[in-house]
Phi, psi and omega in degrees: 000160179286129178263122178304145180295133178256116182292342180277000186300336181253011182275122185297307187303318181290326176298324177296318178297316179297321180297319178297319179296316181295317181295331182263014187307312180300318179294322180295312182295323176296317180296319179294321177300324178293327177294318182290332177286329184273331185232144179281119185286138171304150183301317176207164180193157169230147184233125174274125180247155172233132183241106185264356185094329175243355182208140176230114188212151173282144177241350176197146177230122184253123180266003175228063188301139185237030182227033181296336177289346181268357181282154177297120182298339179299337183254021173304318179302325179293320176300317181297314180298318180294320179296320178299316180296319181295316182291321180299324179292323188273316184209086186304330183267008185296137175225346178234133181229133176258122180256123182248111184269178171295163180275050178252112174254347180259342180276090185291333177295317178295319181294331173295327173297316179299317179296319179296319178295318178300318180296316178303313184291325177294319179289344174276004175097015183256143167276116189243126172237155184248117180257125183263141175275354182291127181296333181283349176274092183254353177211161180307133181235123178269133179238121177280131183256155183302332181274007178095350179282162176238133180247134180249115174266137180233150179290138177290145175229143179240136176228107185064237180256025179234146176237156179187203173232175186308120177073019185217115180245093188283158175277328187229142175244121179251119178271130166241031180236124190276005173056037178301326183271004181108181183265118175298145182304327184295341181263354184281140171057039175272155186268346179286158175296128180249123182234130340298170177297156184303326184287000173278351182290157183291347175296340183234325184291149177228135180297326180297325176294319180297313183285339171292316177294320180295323178302318179292317179297315181296323179296316179294318180295320181299324176295323182299318184251009173060060175228166172288123181304333182300333181295341181234005187231119176282128176297154178204159170222159176243133174243115186250023185230039188252142170220099187295322182294318182272359181058040177254143178086007181296325179294318177300312182295317180298321179296316179295319179298317180298314179298316182296315179298322178294319179295317180294318181301321178296319179293319178299319179295319180300323184259006178069033181270130187262352180293158175281131177292151175213162177235158174249123174258122182214157180303139182285347176223141177124171188213194179066021176067021181268150178068050183230137184222132174267129185229130177246349179219135182306328183295340183295331181275348178274334185248036180296136176280176185299319180298317179294320179296318179297321179296323183275340191283330186223137178241202187308141179061025176074015181291121180284142183261117174234353177233131179232153174260127174258104190245139175305128176282135178245118178299152168243126178247024177261144181225152171233113183052046176070008176258145180297138185220155173220141181281144174236124184254132180253139179226143168239128192055226181257020181259133171284121186247358179153191179177181178204167171264129169275123188239138178220119184282344185248010180245157181263178183293343182249020184242158175292130181263351179277077187210160178309137183100353180289154176230171184229135177242107184299139176224157178260119176256336191286310185300312180296336181297335183267352182215054177290158184239100183299338183278353180226074187293348180270353184281145184306321181305327180293322178297320181293324177297316178299318177302315181297323179294310182296322178297321180289333172296318178295325178295318177298321177296321178296322178297315178294317179303316182292327175297317180291321179293326177298318177298319179294320180298319178297329180270355175088014181222182177251127179295142181246127180286146170289152177296140184266000000 
């Protein structure tokens, strides 16, 4: 397939980082295997990466990925094999799986993702039915999709501590719903295997916890290949005292932004980077690119207009924002047909199964690309991961291998994060990350 041109292909510093990753490949793969033995891997995940030419780092990790329809269909078999391995670990005798999607019946692009996921799981040997949480779905509902496929949503039914749909008692329940609005009663205290676990939902999960875990993973990994952890780790702080509508906590937020910009500026000076530093302020819980702000000067968060405050105050499912992540902004210098792009890597279990470029023609190198108007360019990450060429550091497969490595570091961090969140869930609270 045609590989979109990467403008960073001639950038020296990142090639040096990639060369280090390639040279250390046996040690890296051995180290990652030890992580999978020590920690239970999430069933699936996607990781948004930013490649600035001098830094390659994850900026978000999604435990309910919604873009399986954007993956290159040539690598469908790899998805199937990874799904089989994941299911065998959790429930070796499983033959029936209930897939619970988001409550989107009009978002046909998302529903194509559900259909793609259903196909992967069926080819992995599972009988798959789709159970809807929507109260208006009281009987099977067929939805025609733009690609010609048909998706059937069925009402969920509960019997004792088991859930399913009419005439179907599954062994495994797979959530593709991020639980931003909380856990519905019908999902509580069920005895079937639930993937991901309920405490992975955004009602409880916090990005600051994830990046605290990632900071530790990146530090250990950096020692392994002898690099500065900053090259793969975005700095962050957490501000938990904000109310955008009431204009409370702006001083706290401004202070964190000021500190973060100073820290980034110092690093830029150390590496001779001439770009202006920036930070991303985003909700500490939530997804879909909602509640995100690019800031280059501390005063910008003090003078938000009403439209900006409204945008930041509420995210998906009406979740109010009172905690925000102040994250180091990482430029992206990758383009697809002259449009700004960022790679997204998809994993099932601990296997990289594909990815795509998120492309936005109306956004800049320092802006969030997960926004209305984005497009997707399928790319293959999996094949090059098994055959990188250390003697040719400028060739695209090496870049894809590096993407796969960094994405798996984020996956290891997510595994550790979920262990910590599970402990917090048992204790009835949400773990709070220390400021980074």
